[in-house]
C-alpha positions, -999 to 999 in steps of 0.1 A, spaced: 145 583 454 148 621 447 127 646 420 149 672 401 137 699 378 161 710 352 167 735 324 187 724 294 199 724 257 194 704 230 215 691 201 202 718 185 205 749 212 167 746 217 158 754 253 141 721 274 127 718 309 117 688 327 119 671 356 139 639 365 144 614 391 174 603 410 191 591 440 212 624 443 222 658 418 251 638 405 228 608 392 201 634 383 227 652 358 244 622 345 205 612 335 197 648 321 234 645 297 220 612 279 198 628 269 210 666 260 248 677 263 241 710 281 228 711 315 218 747 325 203 745 357 193 715 384 170 721 419 154 696 436 122 699 439 110 704 476 78 686 481 48 706 505 49 692 538 11 694 541 15 674 510 30 650 517 15 643 556 -19 640 537 -7 617 512 12 592 537 1 560 549 -8 560 583 -2 527 590 42 522 582 42 487 590 48 459 564 28 430 566 55 399 575 34 377 552 38 396 525 78 399 537 79 365 538 69 359 505 87 388 489 121 376 504 112 337 489 110 353 454 138 371 460 162 343 468 145 320 442 156 345 417 188 354 429 202 318 429 190 321 391 215 343 390 193 373 377 200 407 384 190 424 416 170 453 399 155 435 376 145 409 404 133 441 425 109 453 391 97 418 385 87 411 419 73 446 425 50 439 394 38 404 412 33 418 448 -2 431 458 12 452 490 11 485 482 39 500 501 62 472 490 55 478 454 60 513 454 92 504 471 107 481 449 97 504 420 116 528 437 148 505 447 150 490 417 160 526 404 179 536 429 204 500 428 203 504 388 215 538 396 247 527 419 229 526 454 234 492 475 202 469 480 196 477 519 205 513 515 177 516 492 153 495 510 156 519 537 151 548 522 122 540 504 99 522 528 100 533 564 77 506 578 107 478 571 118 463 599 154 471 612 156 432 612 153 429 577 177 461 567 206 447 587 201 408 574 200 424 538 230 448 545 246 420 561 243 395 529 253 424 506 287 425 523 288 387 526 282 378 490 255 353 503 223 380 493 204 350 482 210 330 514 199 364 533 167 363 517 160 329 525 166 329 563 146 366 562 114 341 545 122 318 575 120 341 602 94 364 587 68 332 581 75 320 618 68 355 629 33 359 609 24 320 621 28 330 658 12 362 657 -15 346 636 -24 320 667 -21 343 691 -50 365 674 -70 338 670 -70 330 704 -79 357 719 -104 368 691 -129 349 712 -126 362 746 -129 393 735 -158 397 710 -177 380 742 -168 403 764 -176 431 740 -210 420 738 -216 418 777 -205 451 777 -229 465 749 -258 442 765 -251 457 800 -254 493 782 -282 486 766 -303 472 794 -287 502 815 -299 531 796 -328 518 776 -345 491 791 -342 496 832 -356 530 828 -384 517 810 -394 492 835 -390 516 865 -419 541 848 -445 510 846 -438 502 883 -446 535 892 -476 539 876 -484 504 890 -472 507 922 -461 471 930 -431 464 953 -401 459 926 -379 430 937 -348 436 953 -327 423 922 -346 448 903 -342 469 926 -300 468 922 -304 470 884 -326 502 888 -301 518 912 -270 509 889 -292 523 856 -295 555 875 -259 556 882 -253 553 846 -278 574 839 -265 604 858 -229 595 859 -218 582 829 -202 616 815 -177 608 848 -174 572 840 -162 586 804 -141 612 818 -122 590 848 -120 558 817 -102 590 788 -85 604 815 -71 570 826 -60 558 793 -45 590 782 -28 589 819 -14 556 807 -3 564 775 14 592 783 31 577 817 42 549 790 58 573 765 82 586 794 118 564 805 105 549 837 67 542 823 81 522 797 105 499 821 76 498 845 49 489 824 74 459 805 83 449 835 45 445 847 40 425 817 64 398 825 54 395 859 18 392 855 -1 362 863 -3 337 834 7 369 808 39 372 820 49 336 814 39 340 782 56 372 773 87 357 787 84 330 768 75 352 735 107 371 742 130 340 746 118 333 713 124 368 697 157 367 709 163 331 700 150 335 668 160 369 656 198 359 670 199 330 649 187 348 618 213 375 618 242 356 625 233 330 600 230 362 578 268 362 586 265 398 609 289 396 640 281 387 681 282 425 689 260 435 656 236 410 660 226 421 699 224 455 685 197 450 661 178 428 682 177 448 711 158 472 687 130 444 674 124 433 708 84 439 715 92 443 758 109 469 765 128 455 795 147 430 773 153 450 748 170 469 774 188 433 786 201 433 755 213 464 747 234 461 776 252 426 762 264 448 732 283 471 755 299 440 772 306 417 744 322 443 728 345 449 760 355 410 753 327 392 777 315 361 764 275 359 752 268 334 779 281 348 807 263 385 795 231 367 791 233 350 825 230 378 842 200 387 831 171 384 856 141 383 830 153 356 801 147 321 809 174 300 824 171 274 797 177 297 771 211 313 794 226 278 794 217 272 760 231 300 746 265 293 768 268 262 753 264 271 721 289 294 724 314 277 741 312 246 712 308 269 684 276 261 675 259 295 684 241 297 656 222 264 656 221 261 693 199 292 689 174 283 660 168 249 683 163 271 712 142 296 694 122 266 679 114 254 714 103 286 730 78 293 696 60 259 703 65 266 745 48 304 736 19 284 715 11 260 742 13 282 768 -12 307 749 -35 272 745 -33 266 778 -45 300 793 -73 303 763 -81 267 777 -87 282 814 -99 315 801 -134 299 782 -145 280 812 -140 314 830 -158 335 805 -183 315 805 -189 310 839 -189 345 839 -211 351 812 -242 328 831 -241 349 860 -243 381 836 -271 366 821 -287 353 847 -294 383 870 -303 407 842 -327 379 835 -339 375 871 -339 415 876 -361 418 843 -387 386 845 -393 388 880 -409 423 881 -432 410 850 -444 383 868 -449 413 900 -469 430 870 -494 405 858 -504 399 896 -513 439 897 -536 442 866 
């Protein structure tokens, strides 16, 4: 939605200045003429780049839970025969997500002026996933918009639930590791220098384990800036390398080949491929278009390239089953089931079943990995705590003998 300033003449010939929001200049003139018979001048208001940058939302992504709820509301309202623009205004007034609220209000005005639903969504909210836009566009073309929103509701609901499970499973190990690092820094920077000074005054013999801790403390104190520089350089270097084509491919392949995590990433990729393809095919997209959209939403870049390669092959006349069999990274079950579903004419349903299967397998793999990780962390914490306790308390007993 663009803003236009105008100069017009009223019915009595008086000059009037004002602003109006419209999808283009022709729509702006039409809206002005509804009030004033003569339009003298219309100019688009160009926003200041600095102000636009400061006012834009840093986090462009839209929460999948909010998307799922919004799609559910659209599906129910459209099934009742309500106008799409009216639906947008009603849902905008109900949603608590500020990004979606602004997008819906602006899109409602665009749609009421003749714009398509998909184009208005795409124009007014940069954070909307391409899967959402293309599924809505397919629903518009096929006349089954309410069915498309229902499909999207199920898709984003599953996506949100899977993300929540992974997040909750990883929160405890990450918390423990962060606490251990903080404790280590506090002991090395604050406790050990004080303990070293006391022993120097008393002239006692320091236990070996305490000598190790003192040496580590001295190293931290003398070279903390070098360690910080190395860590920053490593992070920056990794990020810059990850922005190159070769770097993205290399990192994506590494994520797929890592022990334990590689299996989880492969299962997640298979579930994402099957669920996204099923949702898009159910919305009415051809296989080639569905593959093109799916390639853009795959989290793993290597898997995204694999899917993108299939687009050209399918458009050249190859069957999807034969294309996916050439992939080195998708699981064999996904490859065979996709081929079977295509041969039987039940590709959409087959992908729904295999998507649910790999979603469950991914969830089980994450839980299994966490169940093995927790005792490992406990052993690490026990050794870590024992090292610190012995390093601090053994010299304290020695100090008592010296006093």
